[in-house]
C-alpha positions as CSV (number, residue, x, y, z in Angstrom):
1,M,28.8,-89.7,-39.8
2,S,29.9,-89.0,-36.2
3,I,28.7,-85.9,-34.4
4,R,32.3,-84.7,-34.2
5,S,32.8,-84.9,-38.0
6,F,29.4,-83.2,-38.6
7,T,30.4,-80.4,-36.3
8,A,33.7,-79.9,-37.9
9,I,32.1,-79.8,-41.4
10,S,29.5,-77.3,-40.2
11,L,32.2,-75.0,-38.7
12,A,34.1,-75.2,-42.0
13,V,31.1,-74.3,-44.0
14,A,30.2,-71.4,-41.7
15,C,33.8,-70.0,-42.0
16,I,33.5,-70.1,-45.8
17,L,30.2,-68.3,-45.8
18,V,31.5,-65.6,-43.4
19,C,34.5,-65.1,-45.7
20,L,32.2,-64.7,-48.7
21,L,30.1,-62.0,-47.0
22,P,30.7,-58.5,-48.4
23,E,32.7,-56.1,-46.2
24,T,30.7,-53.7,-44.0
25,Q,30.0,-50.4,-45.7
26,A,30.4,-48.4,-42.5
27,G,33.3,-46.0,-42.1
28,V,35.4,-46.7,-45.2
29,C,36.7,-43.2,-46.1
30,S,36.6,-39.7,-44.7
31,I,37.8,-36.1,-45.3
32,L,40.4,-35.3,-42.7
33,Q,41.5,-31.8,-43.9
34,V,40.3,-29.1,-46.3
35,R,43.1,-26.6,-47.0
36,G,42.1,-23.0,-47.6
37,A,44.0,-20.3,-49.5
38,N,43.5,-18.1,-46.4
39,G,45.5,-20.6,-44.3
40,K,42.4,-22.0,-42.6
41,I,42.1,-25.8,-42.3
42,G,38.7,-27.3,-42.3
43,T,37.4,-30.9,-41.9
44,G,34.6,-33.1,-43.1
45,F,31.6,-32.7,-40.9
46,G,31.8,-35.0,-38.0
47,V,35.5,-35.9,-38.3
48,Q,37.3,-36.1,-35.0
49,P,41.0,-35.3,-34.2
50,D,43.5,-38.1,-34.7
51,S,43.9,-38.2,-30.9
52,V,40.3,-39.3,-30.6
53,V,40.0,-41.6,-33.6
54,P,43.3,-43.4,-34.5
55,R,44.3,-43.5,-38.2
56,S,46.5,-46.6,-37.8
57,G,46.8,-49.7,-35.7
58,G,44.1,-52.0,-34.6
59,G,41.5,-49.5,-33.6
60,D,38.4,-48.4,-35.5
61,T,40.1,-45.9,-37.8
62,G,36.8,-45.2,-39.6
63,A,34.7,-44.5,-36.5
64,D,34.1,-40.9,-37.5
65,A,33.7,-41.5,-41.3
66,T,30.6,-40.4,-43.0
67,E,28.3,-43.0,-44.5
68,F,26.1,-42.3,-47.4
69,Q,23.2,-44.2,-48.9
70,A,24.3,-45.9,-52.1
71,T,22.0,-43.7,-54.2
72,P,22.6,-40.6,-56.4
73,N,20.5,-38.5,-53.9
74,P,21.2,-39.9,-50.4
75,N,19.1,-39.0,-47.4
76,P,20.4,-37.4,-45.2
77,V,22.1,-35.3,-47.9
78,C,25.4,-35.1,-45.9
79,G,25.1,-38.7,-44.6
80,T,25.5,-40.1,-41.1
81,V,28.4,-40.5,-38.7
82,A,28.3,-43.2,-36.1
83,K,30.0,-41.0,-33.5
84,L,27.5,-38.2,-33.7
85,P,24.4,-38.0,-31.4
86,G,21.6,-39.3,-33.5
87,K,24.2,-40.1,-36.2
88,R,22.6,-37.7,-38.7
89,V,24.9,-34.9,-40.0
90,D,23.0,-31.6,-39.3
91,I,24.1,-29.1,-41.9
92,S,23.1,-25.9,-40.1
93,S,24.9,-27.0,-36.9
94,F,28.2,-27.9,-38.7
95,M,28.1,-24.7,-40.8
96,S,27.9,-22.7,-37.5
97,E,30.8,-24.7,-36.1
98,A,32.8,-24.1,-39.3
99,I,32.2,-20.3,-39.0
100,D,33.4,-20.3,-35.4
101,A,36.5,-22.3,-36.3
102,G,37.3,-20.3,-39.4
103,V,36.2,-21.3,-42.9
104,P,38.8,-22.2,-45.5
105,S,38.7,-20.2,-48.7
106,V,38.7,-21.4,-52.3
107,F,42.0,-20.8,-54.2
108,S,42.0,-18.1,-56.9
109,N,41.7,-20.8,-59.7
110,G,38.6,-22.4,-58.0
111,S,40.6,-25.3,-56.5
112,I,40.1,-26.9,-53.1
113,P,42.8,-29.3,-51.9
114,M,41.8,-32.0,-49.4
115,T,43.4,-34.9,-47.4
116,V,41.2,-37.9,-47.8
117,F,41.6,-41.0,-45.5
118,Q,40.9,-44.4,-47.0
119,V,40.0,-46.9,-44.3
120,N,39.8,-50.1,-46.3
121,R,39.6,-51.5,-49.9
122,I,35.9,-50.5,-50.5
123,G,36.7,-46.9,-49.6
124,G,38.7,-46.2,-52.8
125,G,38.3,-43.9,-55.8
126,P,37.4,-42.3,-57.9
127,M,35.9,-39.5,-55.8
128,S,33.3,-37.1,-57.1
129,C,32.4,-33.7,-55.7
130,E,29.5,-31.3,-56.0
131,Y,28.5,-28.0,-54.2
132,S,25.4,-26.4,-52.8
133,S,25.8,-22.7,-53.7
134,D,23.5,-21.5,-50.8
135,A,25.1,-24.0,-48.3
136,T,21.7,-25.6,-47.6
137,G,22.2,-28.9,-49.4
138,N,18.8,-28.5,-51.1
139,S,20.4,-28.6,-54.6
140,W,23.8,-29.5,-56.0
141,Q,26.0,-28.5,-58.9
142,P,28.9,-30.6,-60.3
143,M,32.6,-29.9,-59.7
144,D,35.7,-31.1,-61.6
145,M,38.2,-33.5,-60.1
146,T,41.8,-32.2,-60.7
147,L,43.6,-34.8,-58.6
148,N,41.7,-37.9,-57.7
149,M,41.9,-41.0,-55.5
150,L,43.2,-44.3,-56.9
151,G,40.6,-47.0,-57.5
152,N,38.0,-48.6,-59.8
153,F,34.3,-48.5,-58.9
154,G,35.3,-47.6,-55.3
155,I,37.7,-50.5,-54.9
156,E,41.4,-49.9,-54.1
157,S,43.6,-52.3,-52.2
158,Q,45.3,-49.8,-49.8
159,E,44.1,-49.4,-46.2
160,N,44.5,-46.7,-43.6
161,T,46.0,-44.4,-46.2
162,K,46.0,-40.6,-46.5
163,V,45.8,-39.2,-50.0
164,T,45.7,-35.7,-51.4
165,V,42.6,-34.9,-53.6
166,V,41.9,-31.7,-55.4
167,T,38.4,-30.7,-56.6
168,T,37.8,-27.5,-58.6
169,L,34.8,-25.3,-59.1
170,R,33.8,-24.6,-62.7
171,A,33.6,-21.3,-64.4
172,G,30.6,-19.3,-63.2
173,S,30.4,-21.0,-59.8
174,R,29.3,-18.6,-57.0
175,F,28.5,-18.9,-53.3
176,T,25.6,-17.2,-51.6
177,G,25.3,-18.9,-48.2
178,G,26.3,-17.9,-44.7
179,P,26.0,-14.6,-42.9
180,N,28.1,-12.8,-45.6
181,H,26.6,-14.6,-48.6
182,D,30.0,-16.0,-49.5
183,M,29.9,-19.6,-48.2
184,G,29.2,-22.8,-50.0
185,L,28.7,-26.5,-49.0
186,V,30.8,-29.1,-50.8
187,R,29.9,-32.8,-50.8
188,C,32.4,-35.4,-51.9
189,R,31.7,-39.1,-52.3
190,A,33.9,-42.1,-53.0
191,G,33.9,-45.9,-52.2
192,T,31.6,-48.5,-53.7
193,D,28.4,-46.7,-54.9
194,G,29.5,-43.5,-53.3
195,I,29.0,-44.8,-49.7
196,C,31.7,-42.6,-48.0
197,G,33.3,-39.2,-48.1
198,G,31.7,-36.2,-46.4
199,C,30.5,-32.6,-46.5
200,F,32.5,-29.4,-45.6
201,A,32.2,-25.7,-45.7
202,V,34.2,-23.3,-47.9
203,Q,34.0,-19.6,-48.7
204,M,34.6,-17.6,-51.8
205,S,34.0,-13.9,-52.7
206,G,32.9,-13.4,-56.3
207,Q,32.8,-16.2,-58.8
208,V,35.1,-18.5,-60.7
209,T,35.9,-17.3,-64.3
210,D,37.9,-18.6,-67.2
211,A,41.3,-16.8,-67.1
212,S,41.5,-17.1,-70.9
213,N,38.5,-14.7,-71.1
214,G,40.3,-12.0,-69.1
215,G,39.1,-12.9,-65.6
216,A,41.2,-11.0,-63.1
217,S,42.9,-13.1,-60.4
218,A,42.7,-12.1,-56.8
219,T,45.3,-14.3,-55.1
220,P,45.5,-14.3,-51.3
221,A,49.0,-13.9,-49.9
222,T,49.0,-17.5,-48.6
223,S,47.7,-19.2,-51.7
224,T,50.9,-19.5,-53.9
225,P,52.9,-22.0,-51.8
226,L,49.8,-24.2,-51.1
227,R,48.8,-24.2,-54.8
228,E,52.3,-25.1,-55.9
229,Q,52.4,-27.9,-53.4
230,F,49.0,-29.5,-54.0
231,C,47.9,-28.4,-57.5
232,P,51.0,-27.1,-59.5
233,T,49.4,-27.8,-62.9
234,L,46.3,-25.8,-62.2
235,G,45.7,-22.2,-63.2
236,N,42.9,-22.3,-65.9
237,G,40.6,-20.2,-63.9
238,S,40.4,-17.3,-61.5
239,I,38.0,-15.7,-59.1
240,T,36.5,-12.3,-59.8
241,R,34.7,-10.1,-57.4
């Protein structure tokens, strides 16, 4: 066999092996917006404006996406973001930033609408969410998914796509974090083995109750149009104070 033929075969084998390698797990989905009943718009911790990180084209559209360890209890608990100094998501720092910017509030039925950005096929659904009632991330409670991402086991063929996701607090949920003891920390994960998603801050006075048990609804003035737009079929719960 000539050297030229051997080189050609080697290159072909190398190309096949590269194609068989799994996709990188970095930056595959992120939480671009968290819509509050009070009109405030939050973001996943570490997410940059679209003017800084493009969401289309040939750039690194997932440069600010949170990465989680592929375990049920990742460390750091809110993951890492490549664009952050030190990469680690510091909960206390981002909670302070959220307070300064204005924290979105939970809707009266316990729902929280989000815009999630799927970067590539391993950043798909389904997504799962949980919350830390004292906003520290030391312990977590499950939430329900009212409107979820497409996908099976984190795989979905679409790329660079924004989707609306709605997660909902269960009856009895209450927040005790922050300076006014009404803030909580939410963590949502999607992608293969929950490797992407993010954490964000929300606020809620009182607790979520089952409306069928006589829970009184306290609906902010701005909540109705948003709820009808993003979660029109909801309404099985309310917040009491």
